[in-house]
Every structure is written in structure tokens, then in C-alpha cells.
C-alpha positions as CSV (number, residue, x, y, z in Angstrom):
1,M,-97.0,121.9,56.6
2,V,-97.0,118.8,59.3
3,K,-100.3,119.3,61.5
4,Q,-100.0,116.5,63.4
5,K,-96.6,115.3,65.5
6,G,-96.3,112.1,67.5
7,L,-95.7,108.3,69.2
8,V,-97.5,105.4,69.2
9,I,-97.4,102.5,71.9
10,H,-98.6,99.7,73.0
11,P,-102.2,100.3,75.0
12,E,-101.0,98.6,78.2
13,E,-98.3,101.2,78.2
14,L,-100.0,104.1,78.6
15,T,-100.1,104.7,82.4
16,E,-99.6,108.4,84.3
17,Y,-96.2,108.2,83.6
18,W,-96.6,107.9,80.1
19,K,-99.5,110.6,79.6
20,E,-97.3,113.3,82.1
21,R,-94.1,112.4,79.5
22,F,-96.1,113.2,76.7
23,L,-98.0,116.1,78.0
24,S,-94.4,117.9,79.1
25,T,-93.9,118.2,75.4
26,D,-96.5,119.7,72.7
27,L,-96.6,116.5,70.4
28,N,-100.1,116.4,69.5
29,L,-100.8,113.0,68.8
30,L,-100.9,110.0,70.7
31,G,-101.0,106.0,68.4
32,L,-102.1,103.0,70.7
33,H,-101.1,100.0,68.8
34,P,-101.6,96.5,70.1
35,V,-99.2,94.0,69.5
36,G,-99.3,92.5,66.1
37,G,-97.8,89.3,64.5
38,I,-99.3,86.0,63.9
39,T,-101.4,86.8,67.0
40,G,-102.6,90.3,66.4
41,G,-105.9,89.4,66.6
42,Q,-106.2,88.3,70.5
43,T,-104.4,91.2,71.1
44,V,-107.3,93.6,69.1
45,G,-109.3,91.7,71.4
46,E,-107.4,92.8,74.7
47,A,-107.1,95.7,73.5
48,A,-110.9,96.3,73.4
49,K,-111.2,95.4,76.8
50,W,-108.7,98.0,77.5
51,V,-110.6,100.5,75.7
52,E,-113.4,100.1,77.8
53,D,-111.4,100.0,81.4
54,P,-112.2,103.1,83.2
55,E,-108.6,103.8,84.0
56,S,-108.2,103.9,79.8
57,E,-111.3,106.1,79.6
58,R,-109.6,108.5,81.8
59,L,-106.0,108.4,81.0
60,L,-107.6,109.0,77.6
61,K,-110.0,111.9,78.4
62,S,-107.1,113.2,80.4
63,L,-105.0,113.6,77.1
64,A,-108.0,114.4,74.4
65,D,-108.7,117.4,77.1
66,R,-105.0,118.8,76.6
67,G,-105.8,118.7,72.4
68,V,-104.1,115.4,72.2
69,G,-105.1,113.5,69.0
70,I,-106.1,109.7,69.5
71,E,-105.6,107.0,66.8
72,Y,-105.5,103.5,66.9
73,E,-102.6,101.4,64.8
74,I,-104.1,98.1,64.3
75,H,-103.1,94.4,62.6
76,A,-106.8,93.6,62.5
77,L,-107.3,91.4,59.9
78,S,-108.0,87.8,61.8
79,W,-110.2,90.2,64.3
80,L,-112.6,91.6,61.0
81,L,-112.3,88.0,59.8
82,P,-112.4,85.8,63.5
83,R,-110.2,82.6,62.7
84,E,-112.8,80.9,64.3
85,L,-115.5,81.1,61.3
86,F,-112.9,78.5,59.2
87,S,-114.9,75.6,59.8
88,K,-118.6,77.1,58.8
89,Y,-116.8,79.5,56.1
90,P,-114.2,77.7,55.1
91,E,-114.2,79.1,51.6
92,W,-113.3,82.5,53.0
93,F,-110.0,81.6,54.1
94,R,-106.2,81.5,52.2
95,M,-105.2,78.6,50.2
96,D,-102.0,77.2,50.4
97,Q,-99.6,76.3,47.9
98,N,-100.9,72.5,48.2
99,G,-104.5,73.2,48.0
100,E,-105.4,73.4,51.4
101,R,-107.9,76.1,53.4
102,K,-106.1,77.3,56.1
103,N,-107.0,79.8,58.9
104,D,-103.7,80.7,59.8
105,Y,-103.2,84.5,58.5
106,H,-105.0,86.8,56.0
107,F,-107.8,85.5,53.7
108,C,-109.3,84.4,50.1
109,H,-109.1,87.9,49.0
110,S,-111.3,87.3,45.5
111,N,-114.2,86.1,48.1
112,P,-116.2,89.0,47.9
113,L,-118.7,87.3,51.0
114,A,-115.5,87.1,53.1
115,L,-115.0,91.3,52.2
116,E,-118.5,91.5,53.0
117,Y,-117.9,90.4,56.0
118,I,-114.6,92.2,57.1
119,S,-116.7,95.8,55.9
120,E,-119.7,94.8,58.4
121,R,-117.1,93.9,61.2
122,A,-115.0,97.2,60.4
123,K,-118.0,98.8,61.7
124,T,-118.0,97.3,64.8
125,A,-114.1,97.8,65.3
126,A,-114.8,101.8,64.3
127,E,-117.3,101.7,67.3
128,I,-115.3,100.2,69.6
129,F,-112.0,102.2,68.5
130,N,-113.5,105.7,67.5
131,P,-110.0,107.7,67.1
132,T,-110.9,111.7,67.6
133,T,-109.3,112.6,64.3
134,K,-111.6,110.2,62.6
135,K,-108.6,108.6,60.7
136,H,-108.1,104.8,61.1
137,H,-105.8,102.9,60.7
138,L,-107.2,99.5,60.4
139,W,-104.0,97.1,58.6
140,L,-104.0,93.7,57.5
141,D,-102.1,90.7,59.1
142,D,-98.7,91.4,60.2
143,T,-97.8,88.7,57.6
144,S,-97.9,87.7,54.0
145,C,-101.3,88.1,51.8
146,D,-100.9,85.2,50.0
147,C,-103.9,83.1,48.8
148,H,-103.3,80.3,46.6
149,C,-106.6,79.8,44.7
150,P,-107.8,79.5,41.6
151,Q,-109.5,82.8,41.4
152,C,-106.4,84.3,43.4
153,R,-104.2,83.4,41.4
154,A,-105.9,84.7,38.1
155,L,-106.1,87.6,39.7
156,E,-102.2,87.8,40.0
157,E,-101.2,86.5,36.8
158,E,-103.9,87.9,34.5
159,G,-105.5,90.6,36.4
160,G,-101.9,91.5,37.3
161,Y,-102.6,91.8,41.3
162,T,-99.9,92.6,43.6
163,P,-100.1,92.4,47.7
164,S,-100.5,96.2,47.2
165,D,-103.5,95.7,45.6
166,V,-104.9,93.5,47.9
167,A,-104.0,95.5,50.5
168,M,-106.1,98.6,49.1
169,G,-109.1,96.1,48.0
170,V,-109.6,95.4,51.7
171,G,-108.7,99.0,52.7
172,N,-112.0,100.4,50.8
173,A,-113.8,97.6,52.2
174,I,-113.1,98.8,55.5
175,L,-113.7,102.3,54.6
176,D,-117.2,101.0,53.2
177,G,-117.5,99.5,57.2
178,I,-116.5,102.3,59.3
179,R,-118.0,105.1,57.2
180,A,-121.6,103.3,58.3
181,F,-120.5,104.1,61.9
182,D,-119.1,107.7,61.1
183,L,-119.6,109.4,57.6
184,K,-116.6,111.5,57.9
185,A,-114.1,108.9,58.6
186,K,-111.3,107.6,56.6
187,Q,-108.8,104.9,56.6
188,C,-105.2,104.7,55.4
189,Y,-103.4,102.5,53.1
190,L,-100.7,100.8,55.0
191,A,-97.2,101.1,52.7
192,Y,-95.5,98.5,54.5
193,G,-93.9,94.7,54.1
194,T,-94.5,93.5,50.8
195,M,-97.0,96.6,49.6
196,Y,-94.7,99.8,49.6
197,A,-95.4,100.0,45.9
198,A,-98.3,102.0,45.0
199,P,-101.4,100.0,44.1
200,K,-102.3,100.2,40.1
201,K,-105.3,98.2,39.7
202,V,-107.3,98.4,42.5
203,K,-107.6,102.6,42.9
204,P,-108.7,104.1,46.5
205,K,-111.6,105.4,47.3
206,D,-111.9,109.0,48.3
207,G,-111.4,108.8,52.3
208,I,-108.5,106.6,51.9
209,F,-105.3,108.0,52.4
210,L,-101.0,107.2,52.7
211,E,-99.7,105.9,55.7
212,Y,-95.9,105.3,55.3
213,A,-94.1,103.0,57.2
214,P,-90.5,102.0,56.5
215,M,-89.8,99.2,58.6
216,A,-87.2,98.1,55.7
217,R,-84.7,101.5,56.8
218,E,-81.7,101.3,59.0
219,T,-82.4,103.8,61.7
220,S,-78.7,104.6,62.1
221,R,-78.7,106.7,58.7
222,T,-80.9,109.4,57.0
223,I,-83.9,107.7,55.3
224,N,-82.8,109.3,51.7
225,D,-79.0,108.5,52.5
226,P,-77.3,107.3,49.2
227,A,-75.0,104.9,51.0
228,S,-77.7,102.5,52.1
229,E,-79.2,100.4,49.6
230,R,-82.0,99.9,52.0
231,N,-83.1,103.5,52.9
232,R,-82.6,104.5,49.7
233,K,-84.7,101.5,48.1
234,T,-87.7,102.2,50.5
235,A,-87.5,105.9,50.2
236,G,-87.7,105.4,46.8
237,Y,-91.7,104.3,46.6
238,I,-92.8,107.5,48.6
239,D,-93.3,109.9,45.3
240,E,-95.7,107.4,43.2
241,L,-97.2,107.1,46.8
242,L,-98.0,110.1,46.9
243,E,-99.1,110.7,43.7
244,T,-101.1,108.0,44.1
245,F,-102.8,108.8,47.1
246,G,-102.2,112.8,47.7
247,T,-100.4,114.6,50.6
248,G,-103.5,115.4,51.8
249,D,-103.7,113.6,55.5
250,A,-100.6,111.6,54.7
251,E,-98.8,109.8,57.6
252,V,-95.5,108.9,58.4
253,L,-94.8,105.7,60.5
254,D,-91.2,105.8,61.5
255,Y,-89.0,103.6,64.0
256,W,-86.9,106.5,65.2
257,F,-87.9,105.3,68.8
258,D,-89.4,101.5,68.1
259,N,-87.7,99.7,71.3
260,S,-90.2,96.8,70.9
261,W,-88.0,96.4,67.2
262,N,-85.0,96.8,68.8
263,S,-85.6,94.4,71.3
264,G,-86.4,91.4,68.9
265,W,-89.9,92.1,70.6
266,K,-89.3,90.4,73.7
267,K,-88.8,91.3,76.8
268,P,-86.5,92.4,79.0
269,V,-86.4,94.6,77.0
270,K,-83.1,96.3,75.9
271,K,-81.0,99.3,75.8
272,M,-81.8,101.2,72.7
273,T,-79.2,103.7,70.7
274,F,-80.8,107.0,69.6
275,Y,-80.1,108.7,66.8
276,P,-81.3,112.4,66.8
277,E,-79.5,113.9,63.8
278,V,-81.2,111.4,61.7
279,Q,-84.0,112.3,63.1
280,K,-84.1,115.8,62.2
281,A,-82.6,115.5,58.7
282,D,-85.9,112.7,58.0
283,I,-88.2,115.1,59.3
284,A,-87.1,117.5,57.4
285,F,-87.2,115.2,54.2
286,Y,-90.7,113.8,55.3
287,A,-92.0,117.4,55.8
288,G,-90.3,118.5,52.2
289,K,-92.7,116.0,50.8
290,G,-95.6,117.2,51.7
291,F,-96.6,114.6,54.8
292,E,-99.3,116.2,57.1
293,T,-98.5,113.5,60.1
294,I,-95.3,112.6,61.2
295,V,-95.2,110.1,64.0
296,S,-92.9,107.1,65.1
297,F,-93.3,104.1,67.5
298,A,-92.2,104.3,70.9
299,C,-93.3,100.7,72.5
300,F,-91.2,99.3,75.4
301,L,-89.8,103.0,76.3
302,G,-91.9,103.3,79.6
303,E,-91.4,102.7,83.1
304,E,-89.6,99.2,82.7
305,Y,-86.7,100.8,80.2
306,Q,-86.5,103.5,83.2
307,N,-85.5,101.3,85.7
308,L,-83.4,99.1,83.6
309,Y,-81.3,101.6,82.4
310,G,-82.0,104.9,84.9
311,E,-82.3,107.0,81.6
312,T,-86.1,107.6,79.2
313,A,-85.9,108.2,75.3
314,D,-85.5,112.1,75.1
315,I,-89.1,112.7,73.4
316,Q,-88.7,116.6,74.5
317,A,-85.7,116.9,71.6
318,Y,-87.9,115.0,69.3
319,A,-90.5,117.3,69.9
320,D,-88.3,120.3,69.7
321,I,-87.4,119.5,66.2
322,F,-90.7,120.2,64.7
323,R,-90.0,123.6,66.2
324,Q,-86.7,124.1,65.2
325,L,-88.0,123.3,61.7
326,L,-90.9,125.5,62.0
327,L,-93.8,122.5,61.9
């Protein structure tokens, strides 16, 4: 049964305009997503300041008071393990294929002290980004998760570790950290990028839930369209993911309204084409699989979009789909 349905936008996009649009529907979950990419650590810091701003607090409270769940979807690794620690602890950071340590992204995932630091820092993240649902989405960097040091190579070559196992190890460490702040907190496993396949070597701890984000898809076709090789391949991981993580709290984070993606993550924002029949078919498919939360990115669809194109994305029609399907 779908319990939560909603949208995900950038924090700075949440104004009175977006609040009123959201509250005009019966959507009940709003996610806030600082810009990702290689500068993700910086945008997390900016989002931390945004959360503490009185106007942000007012907007969030007015949504929460109306029963809207608030969550934070964050490429957080470079904030959990700040890049400036490199000068003091270079061994905590990834080794490139030339044998040089680099602090550009990711980290040395075989280093237990680095994982311990990430876990401790996750407690601080939970204090700042405290979701009303107790569901945390502290993700890896928006890049690959490779380290070529001898220990990490051995994990991959001898231990059979995949990027999914790397992500699961980090997710378990984050869970330990956020539960030092709140014993009922939960942390997602983000199936995305090179991590669509379920982890095999590293098992999820109790309190880890699935978040499936099919960025590799075509949004003009249904996710299970047999004529779409990209969609068919991406959707092909769903069953094994649900077998590993279960359906409890399982979430879909789709891209039906993601105009930041459509705009190449650059402004001015582009005009977007929407496919409501695809949305309806996809939502029915996901609900049939047992996902309890279904949300879509909706970045770059605020006042700037309306001013440029004289229209707004029809989020009321999107909300109505759930009612039509009796979800």
C-alpha cells in the first residue's frame, strides 16, 4: 500500500509559492535535495544554513502542521568526510589508478577509521537534517565510488565487492551514526548509478530501507515498457532489490517532473514535456510491486519556470493519479 506520495525540490526553491502549490493537493511528502555533483559537500553546508533560517523554519513548520512529511535527500559523503581532512589523513581518501591519493570525491572505503568518522559525522547530520518521518537519505557522492588502493582492490578482486557492497557498507555506518541521535532513525540504500544491483557481500542492518531512483530510464516511456531497453534493464533490478530489502518503507524516487535533469542542471530552465499516462502506468506498476513511498524530483519548476513559460507543471493531476488508483 502506498502510504506516502510527494515531490522533491531544492531547498532554496521552497517559497510561499511552492508551499501553496503543494498544499493545494493531497500529496503528503516533501523532500528537499541540495544540488549534487562534485560540489555536493559545499551545497550540503549551504543547506544546513538554510534549515536554520527563520523563514525556512516557518515554511517547514507550516507544511508539517498540515500533515506533510519532510525529508532531506542529500549527496552527503563529501560533507560527512570533509575534503579538507586530506592534509591530515590522506590514507582516508581514495587512491587513483596511478597510485596517488586524491580528495576529489569518494574515499578509501576499506579504511575503518574513515568509516568511523563518517558514522560520527552522520550523527551531526541527523541533528541538522532531522526528517519528520525519521527516514534519512544521506547518499554517497554523485560520482563513482572507486578506490584503487591494495586493500580496496583486494575487496573487489578477492572479496567480490561491487559498488553496491561499498554503498551498503557506508549506509550501515551512517545508520549507526544517526541512531546515536535517534534510536528509531532509518537510513536508505540508494539504488542508483552503478548501484542498481542489490549488494551481495554486505548485508543491510535492521533499519536500512530501499530507495530506488531510476535515473537511467526514459521518462517518455513506462518503466516496464518492453520496447525500451533502458527502462527494461533498469526495472529488471527491482525484484532482487525488494527481495534483499523488503517492501517496508521502500521508496521510489522517479524523474517525471525533474526539470533540473531536463535542463542539464543549468539555468535558464528549459521547458519540459510531461507524460501523465506514463506517470499513471508507472505508479500502478510500483504500487503493484509493494513500494510504500512514491515521489518524483520536481526541481526547476518553481516561479522561474512559470515566469518564463506562463504555465506550471500539473502536480494536481499527478496527485489525482493516486486517488484514481485508490492508493
